[in-house]
C-alpha positions as semicolon CSV with decimal commas, in nm:
position;residue;x (nm);y (nm);z (nm)
1;M;0,575;1,113;0,604
2;R;0,431;1,457;0,588
3;L;0,214;1,654;0,823
4;E;-0,104;1,822;0,706
5;Y;-0,357;2,024;0,895
6;A;-0,733;2,008;0,882
7;R;-0,989;2,219;1,059
8;G;-1,224;2,041;1,295
9;R;-1,575;2,113;1,177
10;D;-1,721;2,171;1,524
11;T;-1,433;2,347;1,695
12;G;-1,267;2,523;1,403
13;R;-0,930;2,434;1,556
14;A;-0,657;2,287;1,340
15;C;-0,560;1,926;1,403
16;A;-0,250;1,752;1,270
17;I;-0,288;1,444;1,052
18;W;0,015;1,237;0,951
19;L;-0,001;1,110;0,597
20;S;0,225;0,838;0,472
21;P;0,239;0,802;0,092
22;G;0,223;0,450;-0,043
23;R;0,025;0,307;0,246
24;A;-0,341;0,225;0,186
25;R;-0,428;0,315;0,544
26;N;-0,346;0,683;0,490
27;T;-0,475;0,784;0,152
28;G;-0,525;1,154;0,216
29;L;-0,796;1,379;0,343
30;V;-1,157;1,297;0,266
31;Q;-1,362;1,582;0,122
32;I;-1,711;1,586;0,274
33;D;-1,956;1,849;0,149
34;H;-2,181;1,938;0,443
35;D;-2,405;2,149;0,217
36;A;-2,477;1,862;-0,026
37;A;-2,812;1,687;-0,050
38;E;-2,650;1,356;0,057
39;F;-2,584;1,300;0,423
40;P;-2,215;1,298;0,528
41;F;-2,226;0,927;0,619
42;V;-2,354;0,846;0,267
43;Q;-2,069;1,051;0,117
44;L;-1,810;0,873;0,335
45;A;-1,956;0,533;0,244
46;A;-1,929;0,626;-0,126
47;I;-1,563;0,725;-0,079
48;L;-1,483;0,399;0,103
49;R;-1,676;0,201;-0,160
50;A;-1,471;0,365;-0,436
51;R;-1,148;0,279;-0,252
52;I;-1,259;-0,084;-0,226
53;E;-1,354;-0,095;-0,595
54;D;-1,027;0,063;-0,715
55;G;-0,817;-0,176;-0,504
56;T;-0,690;0,072;-0,246
57;Y;-0,849;-0,152;0,018
58;Q;-0,800;-0,510;-0,102
59;P;-1,017;-0,814;-0,020
60;G;-0,923;-0,975;0,310
61;R;-0,741;-0,663;0,428
62;R;-0,851;-0,436;0,709
63;I;-0,978;-0,087;0,635
64;P;-0,850;0,195;0,856
65;P;-0,984;0,196;1,212
66;M;-1,272;0,428;1,295
67;T;-1,047;0,672;1,479
68;E;-0,835;0,713;1,166
69;L;-1,142;0,761;0,947
70;E;-1,271;1,019;1,197
71;A;-0,944;1,211;1,182
72;E;-0,925;1,184;0,803
73;S;-1,281;1,302;0,745
74;G;-1,345;1,530;1,041
75;L;-1,671;1,346;1,106
76;S;-1,808;1,226;1,439
77;P;-1,770;0,862;1,552
78;M;-2,145;0,799;1,500
79;T;-2,130;0,928;1,142
80;V;-1,831;0,705;1,060
81;R;-2,010;0,411;1,224
82;R;-2,318;0,473;1,006
83;A;-2,102;0,479;0,690
84;I;-1,940;0,147;0,783
85;K;-2,285;0,001;0,862
86;L;-2,396;0,090;0,509
87;L;-2,099;-0,102;0,366
88;I;-2,173;-0,399;0,594
89;D;-2,536;-0,401;0,476
90;E;-2,414;-0,398;0,113
91;G;-2,186;-0,695;0,185
92;L;-1,866;-0,510;0,097
93;V;-1,706;-0,537;0,442
94;K;-1,743;-0,743;0,756
95;T;-1,659;-0,653;1,114
96;V;-1,469;-0,888;1,342
97;P;-1,507;-0,786;1,707
98;G;-1,174;-0,684;1,859
99;R;-0,996;-0,704;1,523
100;G;-1,148;-0,444;1,291
101;T;-1,342;-0,413;0,968
102;F;-1,227;-0,620;0,671
103;V;-1,301;-0,605;0,299
104;R;-1,488;-0,909;0,168
């Protein structure tokens, strides 16, 4: 495991994120461009979609919990929720209450 630091976009303070190579749950920091034409939740959904398509998140397996995605991306809980909702609407993932979000 290694420790990396990311700056919180609202506070500017550094926060520690543990990354574990070889585990799909911790695949590295997500790069979100806040100056891009696409909204941040659309960018995050595209990143998650790419991870599903390349096999990082395999069918039947759970994607990282929202808190992990928030820490990895530096986005707010509502923004992460909107990204996951996009993937649900596309039929790529399903949410099981109390269990998590799973790849279809």
